[in-house]
DSSP file (Angstrom, degrees, kcal/mol; ACC not computed):
  #  RESIDUE AA STRUCTURE BP1 BP2  ACC     N-H-->O    O-->H-N    N-H-->O    O-->H-N    TCO  KAPPA ALPHA  PHI   PSI    X-CA   Y-CA   Z-CA
    1    1 A M              0   0    0      0, 0.0     2,-0.1     0, 0.0     0, 0.0   0.000 360.0 360.0 360.0 130.8  -16.5  -71.9  -93.6
    2    2 A T     >  -     0   0    0      1,-0.1     4,-2.2     4,-0.0     5,-0.1  -0.345 360.0-110.0 -80.2 165.9  -14.5  -73.7  -96.3
    3    3 A V  H  > S+     0   0    0      2,-0.2     4,-2.5     1,-0.2     5,-0.2   0.903 120.1  51.6 -62.1 -41.3  -13.1  -77.2  -95.9
    4    4 A R  H  > S+     0   0    0      1,-0.2     4,-2.2     2,-0.2    -1,-0.2   0.921 110.4  47.2 -64.5 -43.1   -9.6  -75.8  -95.8
    5    5 A T  H  > S+     0   0    0      2,-0.2     4,-2.2     1,-0.2    -1,-0.2   0.887 111.9  52.0 -63.5 -38.6  -10.5  -73.4  -93.0
    6    6 A F  H  X S+     0   0    0     -4,-2.2     4,-2.0     2,-0.2    -2,-0.2   0.927 109.8  47.6 -62.1 -47.6  -12.3  -76.2  -91.1
    7    7 A K  H  X S+     0   0    0     -4,-2.5     4,-2.2     1,-0.2    -2,-0.2   0.897 111.7  50.9 -61.4 -42.1   -9.2  -78.5  -91.3
    8    8 A L  H  X S+     0   0    0     -4,-2.2     4,-2.6     1,-0.2    -1,-0.2   0.895 108.3  52.6 -63.7 -39.6   -7.0  -75.6  -90.1
    9    9 A S  H  X S+     0   0    0     -4,-2.2     4,-2.5     2,-0.2    -1,-0.2   0.885 108.6  50.2 -63.5 -39.2   -9.3  -75.0  -87.2
   10   10 A I  H  X S+     0   0    0     -4,-2.0     4,-2.4     2,-0.2    -2,-0.2   0.928 111.7  47.5 -65.5 -44.2   -9.1  -78.6  -86.2
   11   11 A V  H  X S+     0   0    0     -4,-2.2     4,-2.2     2,-0.2    -2,-0.2   0.934 113.2  47.6 -62.1 -46.6   -5.3  -78.6  -86.3
   12   12 A V  H  X S+     0   0    0     -4,-2.6     4,-2.6     1,-0.2    -2,-0.2   0.914 112.6  50.6 -60.7 -43.5   -5.1  -75.4  -84.3
   13   13 A G  H  X S+     0   0    0     -4,-2.5     4,-2.5     1,-0.2    -1,-0.2   0.906 109.6  49.6 -60.1 -43.0   -7.6  -76.8  -81.7
   14   14 A A  H  X S+     0   0    0     -4,-2.4     4,-2.2     2,-0.2    -1,-0.2   0.905 111.4  48.9 -63.5 -42.3   -5.6  -80.0  -81.4
   15   15 A V  H  X S+     0   0    0     -4,-2.2     4,-2.2     2,-0.2    -2,-0.2   0.923 112.3  48.6 -62.9 -46.1   -2.4  -78.1  -80.8
   16   16 A L  H  X S+     0   0    0     -4,-2.6     4,-1.5     1,-0.2    -2,-0.2   0.902 110.7  50.7 -63.4 -41.0   -4.0  -75.9  -78.2
   17   17 A L  H  < S+     0   0    0     -4,-2.5    -1,-0.2     1,-0.2    -2,-0.2   0.908 111.3  47.5 -62.5 -42.7   -5.5  -78.8  -76.4
   18   18 A S  H >< S+     0   0    0     -4,-2.2     3,-1.0     1,-0.2    -1,-0.2   0.869 110.8  52.0 -67.8 -34.7   -2.2  -80.6  -76.2
   19   19 A A  H 3< S+     0   0    0     -4,-2.2    -1,-0.2     1,-0.2    -2,-0.2   0.801 110.8  48.2 -69.7 -27.5   -0.5  -77.5  -75.0
   20   20 A C  T 3< S+     0   0    0     -4,-1.5    -1,-0.2    -5,-0.2    -2,-0.2   0.309  80.5 141.9 -93.7   7.8   -3.0  -77.1  -72.2
   21   21 A S    <   -     0   0    0     -3,-1.0    -3,-0.1    -4,-0.2    -4,-0.0  -0.184  52.8-136.9 -52.6 140.5   -2.8  -80.7  -71.1
   22   22 A S  S    S+     0   0    0      2,-0.1    -1,-0.1     1,-0.0   123,-0.0   0.699  84.2  64.5 -76.3 -19.1   -3.0  -81.0  -67.3
   23   23 A N  S    S-     0   0    0     26,-0.0    26,-0.1     1,-0.0    25,-0.1  -0.891  82.7-125.6-110.7 135.8   -0.2  -83.5  -67.1
   24   24 A P        -     0   0    0      0, 0.0    26,-0.5     0, 0.0     3,-0.1  -0.271  44.7 -78.8 -69.5 162.6    3.5  -82.8  -68.0
   25   25 A A        -     0   0    0      1,-0.1    24,-0.0    24,-0.1     0, 0.0  -0.227  57.1 -91.5 -59.8 148.0    5.3  -85.0  -70.5
   26   26 A A        -     0   0    0     23,-0.1     2,-0.4    -3,-0.1    25,-0.2  -0.270  43.8-149.1 -60.5 150.1    6.6  -88.3  -69.2
   27   27 A L  E     -a   51   0A   0     23,-2.9    25,-2.6    -3,-0.1     2,-0.5  -0.978   9.5-157.6-129.2 134.5   10.2  -88.2  -67.9
   28   28 A E  E     -a   52   0A   0     -2,-0.4     2,-0.4    23,-0.2    25,-0.2  -0.967  14.5-169.0-113.5 127.2   12.9  -90.9  -67.9
   29   29 A L  E     -a   53   0A   0     23,-3.2    25,-3.0    -2,-0.5     2,-0.5  -0.915  12.9-142.1-116.7 140.7   15.7  -90.5  -65.4
   30   30 A S  E     -a   54   0A   0     -2,-0.4     2,-0.4    23,-0.2    25,-0.2  -0.885  17.3-172.9-102.1 133.1   19.0  -92.4  -65.2
   31   31 A L  E     -a   55   0A   0     23,-2.8    25,-2.7    -2,-0.5     2,-0.5  -0.992  10.4-153.5-128.4 127.1   20.4  -93.4  -61.9
   32   32 A K  E     -aB  56  39A   0      7,-3.2     7,-2.2    -2,-0.4     2,-0.6  -0.887   7.5-161.7-102.9 125.7   23.7  -95.0  -61.3
   33   33 A A  E     +aB  57  38A   0     23,-2.4    25,-2.6    -2,-0.5    26,-0.7  -0.931  16.3 167.8-107.5 122.3   24.2  -97.1  -58.3
   34   34 A T  E >   - B   0  37A   0      3,-2.7     3,-1.7    -2,-0.6     2,-1.0  -0.660  58.4 -56.7-117.0 179.3   27.7  -97.8  -57.1
   35   35 A D  T 3  S-     0   0    0      1,-0.3     3,-0.1    -2,-0.2    28,-0.0  -0.457 123.4 -14.3 -70.0 103.7   28.8  -99.3  -53.9
   36   36 A F  T 3  S+     0   0    0     -2,-1.0     2,-0.3     1,-0.1    -1,-0.3   0.722 121.6  84.1  79.8  30.1   27.2  -97.0  -51.3
   37   37 A R  E <   -B   34   0A   0     -3,-1.7    -3,-2.7    99,-0.2     2,-0.4  -0.960  55.9-152.6-159.2 140.8   26.4  -94.1  -53.6
   38   38 A F  E     -B   33   0A   0     99,-0.4    -5,-0.2    97,-0.3    99,-0.1  -0.908  25.5-127.8-107.6 141.8   23.7  -92.9  -56.0
   39   39 A E  E    S+B   32   0A   0     -7,-2.2    -7,-3.2    -2,-0.4     2,-0.1  -0.972  96.1  30.6-131.8 119.6   24.5  -90.6  -58.9
   40   40 A P  S    S-     0   0    0      0, 0.0    -1,-0.2     0, 0.0     3,-0.1   0.543  76.1-161.6 -79.5 162.4   22.8  -88.2  -59.1
   41   41 A A  S    S+     0   0    0      1,-0.2    98,-2.1    -2,-0.1     2,-0.3   0.491  78.3  37.9 -87.0  -4.7   22.1  -87.7  -55.5
   42   42 A S  E     -e  139   0B   0     96,-0.2     2,-0.3    98,-0.0    98,-0.2  -0.988  64.2-177.5-148.3 137.9   19.2  -85.4  -56.3
   43   43 A M  E     -e  140   0B   0     96,-2.6    98,-3.2    -2,-0.3     2,-0.4  -0.986  12.5-148.5-136.3 146.0   16.5  -85.5  -59.0
   44   44 A E  E     +e  141   0B   0     -2,-0.3     2,-0.3    96,-0.2    98,-0.2  -0.944  23.3 157.8-119.4 136.0   13.7  -83.1  -59.8
   45   45 A V  E     -e  142   0B   0     96,-2.7    98,-3.2    -2,-0.4     2,-0.4  -0.825  35.4-107.3-139.8 178.2   10.3  -84.0  -61.3
   46   46 A M  E >   -e  143   0B   0     -2,-0.3     3,-2.0    96,-0.2    98,-0.2  -0.889  34.9-102.5-113.6 145.0    6.8  -82.4  -61.4
   47   47 A A  T 3  S+     0   0    0     96,-3.1    70,-0.2    -2,-0.4     3,-0.1  -0.396 111.2  23.7 -58.8 137.8    3.7  -83.5  -59.6
   48   48 A G  T 3  S+     0   0    0     68,-3.6     2,-0.4     1,-0.3    -1,-0.3   0.405  95.0 126.3  83.7  -3.1    1.4  -85.4  -62.0
   49   49 A Q    <   -     0   0    0     -3,-2.0     2,-0.5    67,-0.3    -1,-0.3  -0.748  64.7-123.7 -91.4 130.6    4.3  -86.3  -64.3
   50   50 A Q        -     0   0    0    -26,-0.5   -23,-2.9    -2,-0.4     2,-0.5  -0.608  34.9-166.5 -70.1 125.3    4.9  -90.0  -65.2
   51   51 A V  E     -aC  27 114A   0     63,-3.3    63,-2.6    -2,-0.5     2,-0.5  -0.953  15.2-168.3-120.5 131.2    8.5  -90.7  -64.1
   52   52 A T  E     -aC  28 113A   0    -25,-2.6   -23,-3.2    -2,-0.5     2,-0.6  -0.983   7.1-163.6-116.4 120.9   10.6  -93.7  -65.0
   53   53 A V  E     -aC  29 112A   0     59,-2.7    59,-1.9    -2,-0.5     2,-0.6  -0.922   2.5-164.9-103.1 121.4   13.7  -94.2  -63.0
   54   54 A R  E     -aC  30 111A   0    -25,-3.0   -23,-2.8    -2,-0.6     2,-0.5  -0.933   7.1-159.9-108.5 116.4   16.2  -96.6  -64.6
   55   55 A M  E     -aC  31 110A   0     55,-2.8    55,-2.0    -2,-0.6     2,-0.7  -0.848   6.3-161.5-101.3 127.9   18.9  -97.7  -62.2
   56   56 A D  E     -aC  32 109A   0    -25,-2.7   -23,-2.4    -2,-0.5     2,-1.1  -0.932  14.2-146.4-105.2 110.4   22.1  -99.1  -63.6
   57   57 A N  E     +a   33   0A   0     51,-2.5    50,-1.7    -2,-0.7   -23,-0.2  -0.678  28.9 165.4 -83.1 101.0   23.9 -101.1  -60.8
   58   58 A Q        +     0   0    0    -25,-2.6   -24,-0.2    -2,-1.1   -23,-0.2   0.255  46.8  98.0 -97.3   9.9   27.6 -100.5  -61.5
   59   59 A G  S    S-     0   0    0    -26,-0.7    48,-0.4     2,-0.2     4,-0.1  -0.228  82.1-118.2 -88.8-177.3   28.5 -101.8  -58.0
   60   60 A T  S    S+     0   0    0     46,-0.1     2,-0.3     2,-0.1    46,-0.2   0.419  94.3  58.2 -99.0  -2.2   29.8 -105.2  -56.9
   61   61 A L  S    S-     0   0    0     44,-0.1    -2,-0.2     1,-0.0    46,-0.2  -0.808  95.9 -90.4-122.8 163.7   26.8 -105.8  -54.6
   62   62 A E        -     0   0    0     -2,-0.3     2,-0.3    43,-0.1    43,-0.2  -0.479  48.0-176.2 -68.6 145.9   23.0 -105.9  -55.1
   63   63 A H  E     -F  104   0B   0     41,-2.3    41,-2.8    -2,-0.1     2,-0.3  -0.975   9.3-165.1-140.5 155.5   21.3 -102.5  -54.7
   64   64 A D  E     -F  103   0B   0     -2,-0.3     2,-0.5    39,-0.3    39,-0.3  -0.872  18.3-129.2-134.7 174.4   17.8 -101.2  -54.7
   65   65 A F  E     +F  102   0B   0     37,-3.2    37,-1.5    -2,-0.3     2,-0.4  -0.990  30.8 176.5-126.8 118.9   15.9  -97.9  -55.0
   66   66 A V  E     -FG 101 125B   0     59,-2.2    59,-1.9    -2,-0.5     2,-0.5  -0.984  23.7-173.3-129.1 132.5   13.3  -97.2  -52.4
   67   67 A I  E     -F  100   0B   0     33,-2.3    33,-1.8    -2,-0.4    32,-1.1  -0.958  16.6-164.9-117.5 108.7   11.0  -94.2  -51.7
   68   68 A Q  S    S+     0   0    0     -2,-0.5    31,-1.3    55,-0.4     2,-0.5   0.950  70.7  14.2 -61.4 -55.9    9.4  -95.2  -48.4
   69   69 A E  S    S+     0   0    0     54,-0.2    -1,-0.2    29,-0.2    54,-0.2  -0.963  74.2 131.2-131.3 117.6    6.5  -92.7  -48.4
   70   70 A I        -     0   0    0     -2,-0.5     2,-0.5    -3,-0.2    -3,-0.1  -0.905  57.0-112.8-158.0 132.2    5.4  -90.6  -51.4
   71   71 A P        +     0   0    0      0, 0.0    46,-2.6     0, 0.0    47,-0.7  -0.579  48.0 174.5 -69.6 120.0    1.9  -90.1  -52.7
   72   72 A V  E     -D  116   0A   0     -2,-0.5     3,-0.1    44,-0.3    -2,-0.0  -0.940  37.5-148.0-130.5 152.7    1.8  -91.9  -56.1
   73   73 A E  E    S-     0   0A   0     42,-2.5     2,-0.3     1,-0.3    -1,-0.1   0.853  81.4 -17.2 -84.3 -38.9   -0.9  -92.6  -58.6
   74   74 A K  E     -     0   0A   0     41,-0.2    41,-1.0     2,-0.0     2,-0.3  -0.983  57.7-156.8-160.9 157.4    0.6  -95.8  -59.9
   75   75 A T  E     +D  114   0A   0     -2,-0.3     2,-0.3    39,-0.2    39,-0.2  -0.983   8.8 177.3-139.6 155.7    3.8  -97.8  -59.9
   76   76 A A  E     -D  113   0A   0     37,-1.7    37,-3.3    -2,-0.3     2,-0.4  -0.970  12.7-153.4-153.5 141.9    5.4 -100.4  -62.1
   77   77 A A  E     -D  112   0A   0     -2,-0.3     2,-0.4    35,-0.3    35,-0.3  -0.946   8.1-171.3-120.3 142.1    8.8 -102.2  -61.9
   78   78 A E  E     +D  111   0A   0     33,-3.3    33,-3.2    -2,-0.4     2,-0.3  -0.992  10.3 169.2-129.7 138.9   10.6 -103.7  -64.8
   79   79 A S  E     -D  110   0A   0     -2,-0.4    31,-0.2    31,-0.2     6,-0.1  -0.894  47.4 -75.9-137.4 169.5   13.8 -105.8  -64.6
   80   80 A E    >   -     0   0    0     29,-0.9     3,-2.3    -2,-0.3    28,-0.0  -0.458  58.1-106.1 -62.9 146.2   15.8 -108.0  -66.8
   81   81 A P  T 3  S+     0   0    0      0, 0.0    -1,-0.1     0, 0.0    -2,-0.0   0.767 115.9  51.1 -51.9 -36.2   13.9 -111.3  -67.2
   82   82 A E  T 3  S+     0   0    0      1,-0.1     2,-0.4     2,-0.0    -2,-0.1   0.548 106.1  62.7 -82.2  -3.5   16.2 -113.4  -65.0
   83   83 A V  S <  S-     0   0    0     -3,-2.3    -1,-0.1    22,-0.0    20,-0.1  -0.981  79.5-131.5-126.3 128.8   16.1 -110.9  -62.1
   84   84 A G    >   -     0   0    0     -2,-0.4     3,-2.1     1,-0.1    19,-0.1  -0.280  31.6-104.8 -70.8 161.8   13.0 -110.0  -60.1
   85   85 A A  T 3  S+     0   0    0      1,-0.3    18,-1.9    -8,-0.1    -1,-0.1   0.701 120.6  56.2 -62.1 -19.4   12.2 -106.3  -59.4
   86   86 A T  B >  S-h  103   0B   0     16,-0.2     3,-1.8   -22,-0.1    -1,-0.3   0.292 107.1-124.5 -98.0  10.5   13.3 -106.8  -55.8
   87   87 A A  T <   -     0   0    0     -3,-2.1    17,-0.1    16,-0.5    -2,-0.1   0.767  66.6 -58.3  54.8  31.6   16.8 -108.0  -56.8
   88   88 A G  T 3  S+     0   0    0      1,-0.2     2,-0.3    15,-0.1    -1,-0.3   0.460 115.1  95.9  85.8  -0.7   16.5 -111.2  -54.8
   89   89 A H    <   -     0   0    0     -3,-1.8    -1,-0.2     2,-0.0     2,-0.2  -0.870  64.4-129.4-120.7 160.3   15.8 -109.8  -51.4
   90   90 A T        -     0   0    0     -2,-0.3     3,-0.3    -3,-0.1     0, 0.0  -0.559  13.0-131.3-100.6 167.6   12.6 -109.2  -49.6
   91   91 A M    >   +     0   0    0     -2,-0.2     3,-1.9     1,-0.2    -1,-0.1  -0.012  66.6 125.2-103.6  26.4   11.3 -106.0  -47.8
   92   92 A D  T 3   +     0   0    0      1,-0.3    -1,-0.2     5,-0.0     5,-0.0   0.786  67.8  57.4 -57.8 -31.4   10.4 -108.0  -44.7
   93   93 A D  T 3  S+     0   0    0     -3,-0.3     2,-0.3     2,-0.0    -1,-0.3   0.514  85.2  99.3 -82.0  -3.3   12.5 -105.8  -42.5
   94   94 A M    <   -     0   0    0     -3,-1.9     3,-0.1     1,-0.1    -3,-0.0  -0.662  69.9-142.7 -84.4 138.0   10.6 -102.6  -43.5
   95   95 A E  S    S+     0   0    0     -2,-0.3     2,-0.3     1,-0.1    -1,-0.1   0.890  86.6  20.2 -66.9 -39.2    7.9 -101.5  -41.1
   96   96 A I  S    S-     0   0    0     -3,-0.0    -1,-0.1    -5,-0.0     3,-0.0  -0.919  95.5 -94.6-127.1 156.8    5.6 -100.4  -44.0
   97   97 A E        -     0   0    0     -2,-0.3    -5,-0.0     1,-0.1    -2,-0.0  -0.503  49.0-113.3 -66.4 129.9    5.5 -101.4  -47.7
   98   98 A P        -     0   0    0      0, 0.0   -30,-0.2     0, 0.0   -29,-0.2  -0.355  10.8-137.2 -66.9 148.1    7.5  -98.8  -49.7
   99   99 A A  S    S+     0   0    0    -31,-1.3     2,-0.4   -32,-1.1   -31,-0.2   0.858  93.2  23.3 -70.5 -35.3    5.5  -96.7  -52.1
  100  100 A V  E    S+F   67   0B   0    -33,-1.8   -33,-2.3   -25,-0.1     2,-0.3  -0.999  76.5 160.1-134.3 131.7    8.2  -97.1  -54.8
  101  101 A H  E     +F   66   0B   0     -2,-0.4     2,-0.3   -35,-0.2   -35,-0.2  -0.980   6.4 148.2-154.6 138.0   10.7 -100.0  -55.0
  102  102 A M  E     -F   65   0B   0    -37,-1.5   -37,-3.2    -2,-0.3     2,-0.3  -0.954  16.8-169.5-156.3 162.1   13.0 -101.7  -57.5
  103  103 A G  E     -Fh  64  86B   0    -18,-1.9   -16,-0.5    -2,-0.3     2,-0.3  -0.978   7.1-161.0-152.0 162.9   16.3 -103.5  -57.3
  104  104 A A  E     -F   63   0B   0    -41,-2.8   -41,-2.3    -2,-0.3     3,-0.1  -0.991  21.3-123.7-148.6 139.8   19.1 -104.9  -59.4
  105  105 A M    >   -     0   0    0     -2,-0.3     3,-2.1   -43,-0.2   -48,-0.2  -0.342  60.2 -64.0 -71.5 163.0   21.9 -107.4  -58.8
  106  106 A A  T 3  S+     0   0    0      1,-0.3    -1,-0.2   -46,-0.2   -48,-0.1  -0.196 124.3  13.7 -50.6 132.9   25.5 -106.2  -59.6
  107  107 A G  T 3  S+     0   0    0    -50,-1.7    -1,-0.3   -48,-0.4     2,-0.2   0.427 109.4  99.3  80.9  -0.5   26.0 -105.4  -63.2
  108  108 A L    <   -     0   0    0     -3,-2.1   -51,-2.5   -51,-0.1     2,-0.3  -0.654  59.7-136.7-114.4 171.2   22.3 -105.3  -64.1
  109  109 A S  E     +C   56   0A   0    -53,-0.2   -29,-0.9    -2,-0.2     2,-0.3  -0.874  18.0 175.9-126.0 159.0   19.7 -102.6  -64.6
  110  110 A S  E     -CD  55  79A   0    -55,-2.0   -55,-2.8    -2,-0.3     2,-0.3  -0.959  10.8-153.2-152.2 164.7   16.1 -102.2  -63.5
  111  111 A S  E     -CD  54  78A   0    -33,-3.2   -33,-3.3    -2,-0.3     2,-0.3  -0.975   4.3-162.0-143.5 158.5   13.5  -99.5  -63.8
  112  112 A V  E     -CD  53  77A   0    -59,-1.9   -59,-2.7    -2,-0.3     2,-0.4  -0.996   8.6-155.0-140.1 141.1   10.4  -98.4  -62.0
  113  113 A T  E     +CD  52  76A   0    -37,-3.3   -37,-1.7    -2,-0.3     2,-0.3  -0.960  25.6 149.1-120.7 134.9    7.6  -96.1  -63.2
  114  114 A F  E     -CD  51  75A   0    -63,-2.6   -63,-3.3    -2,-0.4   -39,-0.2  -0.965  39.5-130.5-154.4 166.5    5.4  -94.0  -61.0
  115  115 A V  E     -     0   0A   0    -41,-1.0   -42,-2.5    -2,-0.3   -41,-0.2  -0.929  22.2-146.9-125.2 104.5    3.4  -90.7  -60.9
  116  116 A P  E     - D   0  72A   0      0, 0.0   -68,-3.6     0, 0.0   -67,-0.3  -0.523  12.4-171.1 -70.6 138.1    4.1  -88.5  -57.9
  117  117 A T        +     0   0    0    -46,-2.6   -45,-0.1   -70,-0.2   -70,-0.1   0.567  60.9  54.2-109.4 -11.7    0.9  -86.7  -56.9
  118  118 A K  S    S-     0   0    0    -47,-0.7    -1,-0.2   -72,-0.1    24,-0.1  -0.984  78.9-121.0-132.2 128.8    2.0  -84.2  -54.2
  119  119 A P        +     0   0    0      0, 0.0     2,-0.3     0, 0.0    24,-0.2  -0.281  61.2  99.1 -60.4 151.3    4.9  -81.7  -54.3
  120  120 A G  E    S- I   0 142B   0     22,-2.1    22,-3.3     2,-0.1     2,-0.5  -0.934  72.5 -75.6 157.7-177.3    7.5  -82.1  -51.7
  121  121 A T  E     - I   0 141B   0     -2,-0.3     2,-0.4    20,-0.2    20,-0.2  -0.970  44.9-175.0-116.2 125.9   11.0  -83.5  -50.9
  122  122 A Y  E     - I   0 140B   0     18,-2.9    18,-3.6    -2,-0.5     2,-0.3  -0.959  20.0-129.6-127.3 137.3   11.3  -87.2  -50.6
  123  123 A E  E     - I   0 139B   0     -2,-0.4   -55,-0.4    16,-0.2     2,-0.4  -0.656  18.3-165.4 -83.8 137.6   14.3  -89.4  -49.6
  124  124 A Y  E     + I   0 138B   0     14,-2.4    14,-2.6    -2,-0.3     2,-0.3  -0.938  19.0 161.0-117.1 150.0   15.3  -92.3  -51.8
  125  125 A F  E     -GI  66 137B   0    -59,-1.9   -59,-2.2    -2,-0.4     2,-0.5  -0.954  44.6 -96.6-157.0 169.7   17.7  -94.9  -50.5
  126  126 A C        -     0   0    0     10,-1.8     6,-0.6    -2,-0.3   -61,-0.1  -0.878  27.8-162.1 -94.7 124.8   19.1  -98.4  -50.9
  127  127 A A        +     0   0    0     -2,-0.5    -1,-0.1     4,-0.1     3,-0.1   0.412  50.2 121.1 -92.5   2.2   17.3 -100.7  -48.4
  128  128 A V  S >> S-     0   0    0      1,-0.1     3,-2.6   -64,-0.1     4,-0.6  -0.513  86.4 -85.7 -63.1 131.3   19.8 -103.5  -48.5
  129  129 A P  T 34 S+     0   0    0      0, 0.0    -1,-0.1     0, 0.0    -2,-0.1  -0.088 110.8   6.0 -48.2 126.5   20.9 -103.8  -44.9
  130  130 A G  T 3> S+     0   0    0     -3,-0.1     4,-1.1    -4,-0.1     5,-0.1   0.142 103.0  98.4  90.3 -18.3   23.7 -101.3  -44.1
  131  131 A H  T <4>S+     0   0    0     -3,-2.6     5,-2.2     2,-0.2     4,-0.2   0.906  82.6  47.1 -73.3 -41.5   23.7  -99.5  -47.4
  132  132 A K  T ><5S+     0   0    0     -6,-0.6     3,-1.8    -4,-0.6    -1,-0.2   0.933 112.6  51.2 -62.9 -44.0   21.5  -96.5  -46.4
  133  133 A E  T 345S+     0   0    0      1,-0.3    -1,-0.2     2,-0.2    -2,-0.2   0.777 104.3  58.2 -64.0 -26.7   23.7  -96.1  -43.2
  134  134 A A  T 3<5S-     0   0    0     -4,-1.1    -1,-0.3    -3,-0.1    -2,-0.2   0.454 132.2 -90.2 -82.4  -1.3   26.8  -96.2  -45.5
  135  135 A G  T < 5S+     0   0    0     -3,-1.8     2,-1.9    -4,-0.2   -97,-0.3   0.571  77.5 143.7 107.9  12.1   25.4  -93.2  -47.3
  136  136 A M      < +     0   0    0     -5,-2.2   -10,-1.8   -99,-0.2     2,-0.3  -0.524  40.6 116.0 -86.3  74.0   23.4  -94.6  -50.2
  137  137 A V  E     + I   0 125B   0     -2,-1.9   -99,-0.4   -12,-0.2     2,-0.3  -0.895  34.5 171.7-135.4 161.0   20.7  -92.0  -50.1
  138  138 A G  E     - I   0 124B   0    -14,-2.6   -14,-2.4    -2,-0.3     2,-0.4  -0.935  27.0-109.5-158.2-178.2   19.4  -89.3  -52.3
  139  139 A T  E     -eI  42 123B   0    -98,-2.1   -96,-2.6    -2,-0.3     2,-0.6  -0.979  11.8-160.9-129.0 129.0   16.6  -86.7  -52.7
  140  140 A L  E     -eI  43 122B   0    -18,-3.6   -18,-2.9    -2,-0.4     2,-0.6  -0.944  13.7-160.1-105.0 119.9   13.6  -86.6  -55.1
  141  141 A I  E     -eI  44 121B   0    -98,-3.2   -96,-2.7    -2,-0.6     2,-0.7  -0.893   0.4-160.9-103.7 119.0   12.1  -83.1  -55.3
  142  142 A V  E     -eI  45 120B   0    -22,-3.3   -22,-2.1    -2,-0.6   -96,-0.2  -0.886  12.1-156.7-102.5 114.0    8.6  -83.0  -56.7
  143  143 A Q  E     -e   46   0B   0    -98,-3.2   -96,-3.1    -2,-0.7     2,-0.3  -0.519  23.5-103.7 -86.8 155.0    7.7  -79.6  -57.9
  144  144 A E              0   0    0    -98,-0.2    -1,-0.1    -2,-0.2   -26,-0.0  -0.573 360.0 360.0 -72.6 139.0    4.2  -78.2  -58.3
  145  145 A R              0   0    0     -2,-0.3    -1,-0.1  -123,-0.0   -99,-0.0   0.503 360.0 360.0 -81.1 360.0    3.0  -78.2  -61.9
């Protein structure tokens, strides 16, 4: 085997390995929160895919993004430095700790990163009192990879 053939074999092998990767490419989703509505109202991802949801709060009130129960591998929240990931409110009124949560005050943005591990349909909502009841809900569909 010549050096050139060996180098070509390494490149082809690396391409094949990356194509056969068990996890899909990371995905960034944009979510707009207005007063009592999420846009889009439905998002699709794949199990095993790292997902970052960036919420832009275009409303006049604080809003958050909660998925109460969803099997996830990891989560992380990022917010603008002066605002905590929970947008100034606590989740004390929730019966169980949400699997995924982030929030933003009016006019600000925040993001959360997680890896859903099980296909299914999961509800996301705003947990600020009265907002879910006013219709601030959506659906995350996790497809099998």
